[in-house]
Residue frames as qw, qx, qy, qz and C-alpha x, y, z in Angstrom:
[[0.167, -0.407, -0.890, -0.122, -0.82, 3.44, 54.23],
 [0.205, -0.194, 0.069, -0.957, -3.85, 5.70, 54.66],
 [0.111, 0.322, 0.860, -0.380, -6.83, 5.13, 56.89],
 [0.104, 0.651, 0.681, 0.320, -10.40, 5.94, 55.83],
 [0.199, -0.896, -0.302, 0.259, -10.34, 9.11, 57.97],
 [0.405, 0.877, -0.100, 0.239, -7.42, 10.50, 56.00],
 [0.471, -0.782, 0.408, 0.013, -4.85, 9.88, 58.74],
 [0.598, 0.557, -0.576, 0.010, -1.51, 8.37, 57.78],
 [0.849, -0.430, 0.293, -0.088, -0.42, 5.10, 59.38],
 [0.683, 0.585, -0.413, 0.146, 3.22, 4.21, 58.76],
 [0.875, -0.266, -0.250, 0.319, 5.97, 2.30, 60.53],
 [0.519, -0.170, -0.077, 0.834, 8.52, 5.12, 60.31],
 [0.064, 0.904, 0.402, -0.126, 7.14, 8.57, 60.90],
 [0.449, 0.565, 0.007, 0.693, 8.60, 11.63, 59.23],
 [0.425, -0.459, -0.391, 0.675, 9.98, 14.16, 61.65],
 [0.104, 0.814, 0.335, 0.462, 8.37, 17.61, 61.62],
 [0.383, -0.152, -0.309, 0.857, 10.15, 20.64, 63.11],
 [0.084, -0.865, -0.433, -0.241, 7.67, 23.28, 64.36],
 [0.384, 0.328, -0.241, 0.829, 9.55, 26.50, 64.99],
 [0.390, -0.818, -0.421, 0.040, 8.94, 28.50, 68.17],
 [0.534, -0.315, -0.123, 0.775, 10.27, 31.63, 69.86],
 [0.163, -0.089, 0.122, 0.975, 10.21, 35.43, 69.71],
 [0.404, 0.256, 0.176, -0.860, 6.39, 35.70, 69.73],
 [0.495, 0.008, -0.739, -0.456, 5.33, 32.74, 67.60],
 [0.353, -0.155, 0.644, -0.661, 2.43, 31.33, 69.61],
 [0.851, 0.140, 0.015, -0.507, 0.51, 28.71, 67.65],
 [0.257, 0.477, -0.838, -0.066, 3.22, 26.07, 67.74],
 [0.375, -0.053, 0.850, -0.367, 1.26, 23.69, 70.02],
 [0.693, 0.441, 0.298, -0.485, -1.75, 23.61, 67.69],
 [0.549, 0.645, -0.447, -0.286, 0.46, 23.13, 64.62],
 [0.022, 0.398, -0.911, 0.106, 2.51, 20.36, 66.22],
 [0.542, 0.115, 0.711, -0.433, -0.71, 18.63, 67.29],
 [0.710, 0.541, 0.013, -0.451, -2.13, 18.77, 63.75],
 [0.443, 0.576, -0.675, -0.127, 1.00, 17.16, 62.30],
 [0.176, -0.234, 0.914, -0.282, 1.09, 14.52, 65.03],
 [0.657, 0.274, 0.475, -0.517, -2.56, 13.74, 64.43],
 [0.696, 0.603, -0.191, -0.340, -1.77, 13.31, 60.74],
 [0.991, 0.061, -0.014, 0.120, 1.00, 10.78, 61.44],
 [0.463, 0.662, -0.363, 0.464, 4.23, 12.80, 61.87],
 [0.674, -0.415, -0.366, 0.490, 6.61, 12.91, 64.78],
 [0.093, 0.884, 0.096, 0.447, 6.36, 16.55, 65.75],
 [0.610, -0.325, -0.299, 0.658, 8.92, 18.47, 67.74],
 [0.018, -0.985, -0.137, -0.107, 8.55, 22.07, 68.85],
 [0.744, -0.033, -0.041, 0.666, 12.01, 23.58, 68.47],
 [0.132, -0.907, -0.098, 0.388, 13.07, 27.06, 69.65],
 [0.527, 0.835, -0.100, 0.121, 14.77, 29.23, 67.05],
 [0.169, -0.833, 0.517, -0.095, 17.87, 29.54, 69.27],
 [0.776, -0.234, 0.585, 0.023, 18.36, 25.75, 69.31],
 [0.790, 0.524, 0.249, 0.199, 18.67, 25.80, 65.53],
 [0.276, 0.917, -0.191, 0.215, 20.89, 28.87, 65.33],
 [0.430, -0.714, 0.545, -0.091, 23.18, 27.44, 68.07],
 [0.439, 0.402, -0.786, -0.170, 23.51, 24.11, 66.27],
 [0.402, -0.136, 0.798, -0.428, 21.82, 22.08, 68.99],
 [0.663, 0.412, 0.599, -0.178, 19.15, 21.17, 66.44],
 [0.083, -0.311, 0.591, 0.740, 19.56, 20.91, 62.69],
 [0.659, 0.386, -0.001, -0.646, 17.01, 21.10, 59.90],
 [0.413, 0.395, -0.775, -0.269, 18.85, 18.25, 58.21],
 [0.042, -0.032, 0.954, -0.294, 17.49, 15.89, 60.87],
 [0.442, 0.399, 0.527, -0.606, 13.86, 16.70, 59.89],
 [0.291, 0.237, 0.801, 0.467, 11.65, 15.89, 56.95],
 [0.019, -0.791, -0.498, -0.354, 9.05, 18.69, 57.36],
 [0.295, -0.082, -0.263, 0.915, 9.59, 22.29, 58.45],
 [0.130, -0.741, -0.590, -0.294, 6.67, 24.39, 59.73],
 [0.164, 0.075, -0.272, 0.945, 6.50, 28.01, 60.93],
 [0.097, -0.618, -0.773, 0.104, 3.34, 28.78, 62.95],
 [0.011, -0.800, -0.261, -0.540, 1.35, 31.93, 63.50],
 [0.542, -0.584, -0.331, 0.506, 1.75, 34.55, 66.17],
 [0.110, 0.989, 0.014, 0.096, 3.40, 37.94, 66.45],
 [0.816, -0.044, -0.056, 0.574, 7.13, 37.38, 66.06],
 [0.379, -0.059, -0.081, 0.920, 9.03, 40.41, 67.41],
 [0.115, 0.600, 0.479, -0.631, 5.63, 42.09, 68.00],
 [0.509, 0.675, 0.474, 0.245, 5.23, 42.62, 64.21],
 [0.204, -0.780, 0.112, 0.581, 7.78, 45.47, 64.39],
 [0.064, -0.359, 0.561, 0.743, 8.61, 47.10, 61.05],
 [0.681, 0.123, -0.315, -0.650, 6.16, 44.73, 59.32],
 [0.883, -0.201, 0.309, -0.292, 4.75, 41.33, 60.11],
 [0.968, 0.090, 0.171, 0.159, 7.37, 38.59, 59.83],
 [0.440, 0.840, -0.239, 0.208, 10.14, 40.96, 58.67],
 [0.239, -0.754, 0.570, -0.221, 12.43, 40.71, 61.70],
 [0.809, -0.188, 0.552, -0.073, 12.12, 36.92, 62.04],
 [0.823, 0.551, 0.100, 0.100, 12.78, 36.54, 58.29],
 [0.257, 0.850, -0.396, 0.233, 15.94, 38.63, 58.65],
 [0.490, -0.585, 0.611, -0.213, 17.04, 36.63, 61.66],
 [0.914, 0.109, 0.390, -0.026, 16.45, 33.34, 59.89],
 [0.677, 0.716, -0.073, 0.152, 18.38, 34.61, 56.86],
 [0.100, 0.821, -0.479, 0.293, 21.34, 35.69, 58.99],
 [0.527, -0.488, 0.640, -0.272, 21.56, 32.56, 61.20],
 [0.547, -0.074, 0.829, 0.088, 20.58, 29.35, 59.37],
 [0.549, 0.595, -0.120, -0.575, 19.83, 30.38, 55.81],
 [0.249, 0.438, -0.824, -0.260, 22.16, 27.70, 54.38],
 [0.218, 0.075, 0.944, -0.236, 20.30, 24.97, 56.30],
 [0.503, 0.514, 0.409, -0.561, 16.97, 26.29, 55.08],
 [0.477, 0.615, -0.369, -0.509, 18.10, 26.54, 51.46],
 [0.081, 0.270, -0.954, -0.101, 19.43, 22.95, 51.54],
 [0.351, 0.266, 0.802, -0.403, 16.12, 21.82, 52.99],
 [0.528, 0.617, 0.122, -0.570, 14.32, 23.58, 50.17],
 [0.341, 0.556, -0.646, -0.397, 16.67, 22.23, 47.48],
 [0.086, -0.072, 0.992, -0.064, 15.99, 18.72, 48.77],
 [0.442, -0.219, -0.489, -0.720, 12.29, 19.47, 48.08],
 [0.228, -0.283, -0.840, 0.403, 11.23, 18.69, 51.62],
 [0.153, -0.759, -0.548, -0.316, 7.83, 20.11, 52.65],
 [0.203, -0.046, -0.323, 0.923, 7.78, 23.60, 54.18],
 [0.171, -0.712, -0.634, -0.248, 4.62, 25.14, 55.64],
 [0.151, 0.002, -0.294, 0.944, 4.06, 28.69, 56.88],
 [0.175, -0.677, -0.698, -0.151, 0.79, 29.67, 58.51],
 [0.209, -0.948, -0.240, 0.009, -0.22, 33.28, 59.25],
 [0.227, -0.895, 0.340, 0.179, 2.96, 34.83, 60.72],
 [0.670, -0.211, 0.628, 0.335, 4.84, 31.90, 59.18],
 [0.560, 0.639, 0.449, 0.278, 3.46, 32.80, 55.78],
 [0.051, 0.998, -0.040, -0.002, 4.53, 36.41, 56.32],
 [0.515, -0.631, 0.504, 0.288, 8.05, 35.17, 57.23],
 [0.684, 0.119, 0.622, 0.363, 8.31, 33.01, 54.08],
 [0.403, 0.837, 0.309, 0.201, 7.15, 35.89, 51.88],
 [0.126, -0.970, 0.203, 0.053, 9.57, 38.38, 53.45],
 [0.632, -0.429, 0.577, 0.290, 12.35, 35.79, 53.17],
 [0.359, 0.550, -0.504, -0.561, 11.68, 35.44, 49.43],
 [0.238, -0.077, 0.968, 0.033, 10.87, 31.74, 49.74],
 [0.277, 0.589, 0.759, 0.004, 7.36, 32.50, 48.50],
 [0.908, 0.303, 0.166, -0.237, 6.50, 32.76, 45.72],
 [0.474, -0.490, 0.614, 0.398, 10.18, 32.63, 44.61],
 [0.736, 0.616, 0.165, -0.228, 9.12, 32.87, 40.95],
 [0.517, 0.766, -0.382, 0.026, 12.64, 33.41, 39.69],
 [0.932, -0.167, -0.225, 0.229, 14.23, 30.99, 42.18],
 [0.410, 0.535, -0.280, 0.684, 16.37, 33.86, 43.48],
 [0.477, -0.501, -0.588, 0.419, 14.89, 34.20, 47.00],
 [0.072, 0.102, -0.021, 0.992, 14.05, 37.85, 46.35],
 [0.204, 0.439, 0.655, -0.580, 10.92, 39.27, 47.94],
 [0.006, 0.154, 0.639, 0.753, 8.17, 39.51, 45.33],
 [0.403, -0.605, -0.537, -0.428, 5.09, 40.16, 47.44],
 [0.020, 0.203, -0.596, 0.777, 3.99, 41.28, 50.88],
 [0.304, -0.576, -0.759, -0.004, 1.18, 40.82, 53.38],
 [0.037, 0.338, -0.075, 0.937, -0.18, 44.31, 54.01],
 [0.220, 0.115, 0.591, -0.768, -2.67, 45.69, 56.53],
 [0.207, 0.471, 0.857, 0.027, -6.22, 44.47, 56.15],
 [0.028, 0.412, 0.386, 0.825, -8.44, 46.76, 54.06],
 [0.449, -0.717, -0.507, -0.168, -10.85, 46.89, 56.97],
 [0.104, 0.653, -0.360, 0.659, -8.10, 48.62, 59.00],
 [0.615, -0.499, 0.389, -0.471, -8.73, 46.25, 61.88],
 [0.134, -0.278, 0.950, -0.055, -7.80, 42.86, 63.19],
 [0.730, 0.048, -0.334, -0.595, -9.98, 40.16, 61.62],
 [0.178, -0.165, 0.933, -0.265, -10.98, 37.09, 63.63],
 [0.735, 0.228, 0.124, -0.626, -13.57, 35.02, 61.78],
 [0.660, 0.013, 0.740, 0.126, -14.21, 31.66, 60.11],
 [0.382, 0.596, -0.343, -0.617, -13.69, 31.46, 56.34],
 [0.905, 0.230, 0.356, -0.019, -13.99, 29.03, 53.50],
 [0.097, -0.652, 0.594, 0.461, -11.00, 28.24, 51.30],
 [0.886, 0.400, 0.165, -0.164, -11.10, 26.67, 47.85],
 [0.603, -0.335, 0.545, 0.476, -8.00, 24.85, 46.51],
 [0.462, 0.744, -0.186, -0.445, -6.92, 26.01, 43.06],
 [0.942, 0.299, 0.060, 0.141, -5.36, 24.07, 40.21],
 [0.083, -0.898, 0.431, 0.001, -1.85, 24.76, 41.46],
 [0.600, 0.433, -0.663, 0.114, 1.43, 22.84, 41.35],
 [0.234, -0.354, 0.720, -0.548, 0.99, 22.15, 45.08],
 [0.560, -0.088, -0.769, -0.297, -0.32, 18.61, 45.61],
 [0.050, 0.031, -0.768, 0.638, -1.09, 19.01, 49.30],
 [0.486, 0.148, 0.254, -0.823, -4.79, 19.60, 48.52],
 [0.385, 0.050, -0.827, -0.408, -5.46, 16.34, 46.67],
 [0.348, -0.370, -0.861, 0.023, -8.82, 14.96, 47.79],
 [0.132, -0.477, -0.469, 0.732, -9.87, 18.28, 49.32],
 [0.181, 0.682, 0.550, 0.447, -12.77, 20.30, 47.84],
 [0.093, -0.810, 0.018, -0.579, -12.66, 23.05, 50.48],
 [0.500, -0.121, -0.615, 0.598, -11.38, 23.92, 53.91],
 [0.307, -0.826, -0.204, -0.427, -13.22, 25.81, 56.63],
 [0.671, -0.252, -0.375, 0.588, -11.07, 27.36, 59.30],
 [0.186, -0.920, -0.224, 0.261, -10.43, 30.64, 61.15],
 [0.487, 0.552, -0.088, 0.671, -8.38, 33.69, 60.19],
 [0.503, -0.801, -0.196, 0.259, -6.75, 35.79, 62.92],
 [0.600, -0.013, 0.128, 0.789, -4.62, 38.59, 61.61],
 [0.028, 0.856, 0.177, -0.486, -4.25, 42.32, 61.09],
 [0.131, 0.685, -0.498, -0.515, -1.81, 42.16, 58.15],
 [0.624, 0.042, 0.778, 0.058, -3.10, 39.51, 55.80],
 [0.580, 0.743, 0.117, -0.313, -3.79, 41.30, 52.54],
 [0.725, -0.063, 0.487, 0.482, -1.70, 39.57, 49.89],
 [0.326, 0.904, -0.024, -0.276, -0.18, 42.08, 47.51],
 [0.823, 0.172, 0.226, 0.492, 2.29, 41.10, 44.70],
 [0.360, -0.495, 0.085, 0.786, 4.94, 43.68, 43.91],
 [0.162, 0.345, -0.398, -0.834, 3.62, 44.29, 40.38],
 [0.790, 0.311, 0.082, -0.522, 0.84, 43.29, 37.94],
 [0.583, 0.482, -0.642, -0.125, 3.49, 41.22, 36.13],
 [0.014, -0.278, 0.891, -0.359, 4.25, 39.28, 39.32],
 [0.609, 0.141, 0.494, -0.604, 0.54, 38.62, 39.84],
 [0.756, 0.452, -0.247, -0.404, 0.31, 37.36, 36.25],
 [0.364, 0.443, -0.816, 0.068, 3.23, 35.03, 36.82],
 [0.373, -0.136, 0.768, -0.502, 1.50, 33.56, 39.87],
 [0.774, 0.320, 0.258, -0.481, -1.43, 32.53, 37.69],
 [0.629, 0.589, -0.456, -0.222, 0.69, 31.48, 34.73],
 [0.285, 0.404, -0.843, 0.210, 2.94, 29.21, 36.85],
 [0.725, -0.387, -0.487, -0.296, -0.02, 27.95, 38.91],
 [0.362, 0.152, -0.620, 0.680, 1.34, 29.18, 42.21],
 [0.457, -0.291, 0.165, -0.824, -2.01, 30.34, 43.64],
 [0.187, 0.019, -0.972, 0.144, -2.93, 27.50, 46.01],
 [0.095, -0.543, -0.786, 0.279, -6.00, 28.80, 47.81],
 [0.068, -0.364, -0.191, -0.909, -8.68, 31.45, 47.43],
 [0.201, 0.184, 0.624, -0.733, -11.24, 32.83, 49.83],
 [0.277, -0.248, -0.690, -0.621, -14.81, 31.82, 48.88],
 [0.550, -0.241, 0.249, -0.760, -18.26, 31.78, 50.40],
 [0.593, -0.085, 0.742, -0.300, -20.24, 28.76, 51.47],
 [0.800, 0.509, 0.245, -0.202, -21.27, 28.18, 47.85],
 [0.733, -0.128, 0.387, 0.544, -17.61, 28.18, 46.77],
 [0.402, 0.782, 0.262, 0.397, -17.95, 31.53, 44.99],
 [0.463, 0.005, -0.171, 0.870, -15.47, 34.38, 45.30],
 [0.145, -0.877, -0.396, -0.231, -16.81, 37.56, 46.93],
 [0.153, 0.662, -0.274, 0.680, -15.70, 40.73, 48.68],
 [0.046, 0.174, -0.689, 0.702, -15.46, 41.41, 52.39],
 [0.455, -0.663, 0.573, -0.158, -16.12, 39.62, 54.71],
 [0.982, 0.174, 0.071, 0.010, -15.73, 36.49, 52.52],
 [0.649, 0.418, -0.215, 0.598, -12.34, 37.94, 51.60],
 [0.519, -0.751, -0.346, 0.219, -11.43, 39.12, 55.12],
 [0.489, -0.573, 0.086, 0.652, -8.45, 41.25, 54.27],
 [0.383, 0.851, -0.025, -0.359, -8.84, 42.49, 50.68],
 [0.532, -0.327, 0.650, 0.432, -6.16, 40.20, 49.17],
 [0.311, 0.455, -0.502, -0.667, -5.60, 40.53, 45.41],
 [0.589, 0.123, -0.673, -0.431, -7.84, 38.07, 43.53],
 [0.818, -0.406, 0.046, -0.404, -9.06, 36.65, 46.88],
 [0.666, 0.338, -0.626, 0.226, -5.69, 34.87, 47.31],
 [0.720, -0.643, 0.104, -0.240, -5.47, 33.10, 50.70],
 [0.722, -0.456, 0.480, 0.200, -2.38, 30.96, 50.05],
 [0.573, 0.722, -0.352, -0.163, 0.41, 30.44, 47.55],
 [0.915, -0.207, 0.253, 0.235, 3.17, 27.91, 46.83],
 [0.159, -0.675, 0.521, 0.497, 6.60, 28.01, 45.25],
 [0.574, 0.466, -0.482, -0.470, 7.36, 26.60, 41.75],
 [0.188, 0.211, -0.959, 0.040, 8.25, 23.18, 43.22],
 [0.657, -0.378, -0.415, -0.503, 4.88, 22.97, 45.00],
 [0.669, -0.161, -0.636, 0.349, 6.68, 21.87, 48.18],
 [0.171, -0.120, -0.399, 0.893, 6.61, 25.23, 50.02],
 [0.184, -0.644, -0.628, -0.397, 3.11, 26.37, 51.03],
 [0.123, -0.100, -0.415, 0.896, 2.05, 29.49, 52.84],
 [0.230, -0.607, -0.610, -0.454, -1.43, 30.63, 53.87],
 [0.136, -0.416, 0.285, -0.853, -2.94, 33.21, 56.21],
 [0.767, -0.360, -0.087, -0.524, -5.85, 31.09, 57.65],
 [0.234, -0.472, 0.783, -0.330, -5.36, 28.51, 60.37],
 [0.789, 0.015, -0.506, -0.349, -6.26, 24.91, 59.31],
 [0.403, 0.126, -0.805, 0.416, -4.36, 23.58, 62.34],
 [0.235, 0.014, 0.528, -0.816, -7.18, 25.07, 64.45],
 [0.730, 0.174, -0.024, -0.660, -9.80, 23.08, 62.55],
 [0.400, 0.263, -0.871, -0.108, -8.75, 19.46, 62.97],
 [0.031, -0.213, -0.897, 0.385, -11.32, 18.64, 65.69],
 [0.104, -0.582, -0.660, -0.463, -15.07, 18.96, 65.25],
 [0.366, -0.724, -0.499, 0.306, -15.54, 20.69, 68.59],
 [0.308, -0.346, 0.056, 0.885, -13.61, 23.72, 67.35],
 [0.060, 0.337, 0.593, 0.729, -16.18, 24.45, 64.60],
 [0.214, -0.068, 0.214, -0.951, -18.76, 27.19, 65.33],
 [0.719, -0.014, -0.107, -0.687, -21.72, 24.98, 64.37],
 [0.285, 0.217, -0.933, 0.024, -20.52, 21.59, 65.58],
 [0.288, 0.102, 0.760, -0.574, -23.34, 21.25, 68.09],
 [0.665, 0.431, 0.107, -0.601, -25.70, 21.34, 65.11],
 [0.862, 0.099, 0.484, 0.117, -23.71, 18.58, 63.43],
 [0.573, 0.808, -0.006, 0.136, -21.81, 20.82, 61.04],
 [0.425, -0.741, 0.441, 0.277, -18.02, 20.42, 60.95],
 [0.776, 0.613, -0.148, -0.012, -15.41, 19.85, 58.31],
 [0.473, -0.733, 0.481, 0.088, -12.36, 18.70, 60.27],
 [0.866, 0.075, 0.442, 0.221, -11.53, 15.87, 57.84],
 [0.549, 0.799, 0.068, 0.237, -10.60, 18.40, 55.17],
 [0.127, -0.899, 0.387, -0.159, -7.98, 20.07, 57.40],
 [0.740, -0.398, 0.542, 0.034, -6.66, 16.74, 58.60],
 [0.846, 0.394, 0.290, 0.213, -6.24, 15.58, 54.98],
 [0.298, 0.915, -0.196, 0.187, -4.14, 18.64, 54.25],
 [0.339, -0.733, 0.578, -0.118, -1.71, 17.75, 57.00],
 [0.864, -0.039, 0.502, 0.017, -1.84, 14.08, 56.02],
 [0.734, 0.653, 0.081, 0.168, -0.86, 14.94, 52.45],
 [0.087, 0.879, -0.418, 0.210, 2.10, 17.00, 53.73],
 [0.637, -0.487, 0.588, -0.109, 3.13, 14.14, 56.04],
 [0.901, 0.245, 0.350, 0.078, 3.04, 11.67, 53.16],
 [0.521, 0.806, -0.167, 0.225, 5.28, 13.99, 51.14],
 [0.231, -0.794, 0.519, -0.218, 7.66, 14.24, 54.10],
 [0.863, -0.213, 0.453, -0.069, 7.74, 10.46, 54.46],
 [0.827, 0.550, -0.013, 0.117, 9.38, 10.23, 51.02],
 [0.265, 0.791, -0.421, 0.356, 12.51, 11.76, 52.53],
 [0.761, -0.552, 0.309, -0.147, 12.97, 9.29, 55.41]]
């Protein structure tokens, strides 16, 4: 059952695991966004999963937040992706095969890309893209507009745009080849693009990092795994918006994104 404000009201809440540890540092905001949208959120340290104290099988949504895991050594998300692959890869792949929702934001997106879970065009979990250094050659911290595309991801139903911040130094989405980029479009795996306030694509600073075709987020062929560089979890309250004192805020759009993911997770209870 959905309220008018987009929040989900249900008797049994889906459980959302928000990963933490090793430099991930936006777990509180992400857990709050999912709780606000109707999930039962738990912040779980990586070591609790790898040790067996916690299991992905007990959750219905898996989310990896932003931050600087392992200080972005080698490349952003690489070390954490390797660690995930070597410790609880089988749990993760079962979670994915069950088509439960997976969300990666910022560093979490970088992890999913380096892990091969996104875009996973050939369903082989081979890396097919990367998030490279921003074209501006500096850390970008600004508010952006995002426009949902006609993708296989259904998490953006009822959402015309999202306004939220970006905070990254390595956010430039680069597919490994022109053919891979073509496949993203052909298979409708491009979920979000950077746009201006008029919903038109443009160069920097509208596109804050120089991503190919203004791509801000992608999904896998199932539409259940979503990754994006911007931070919608930091835009679920009007007071966080830069012009909220003038009456301008778009928190309902971000909340609806999380509500849509929660509704998908609820199907697996």
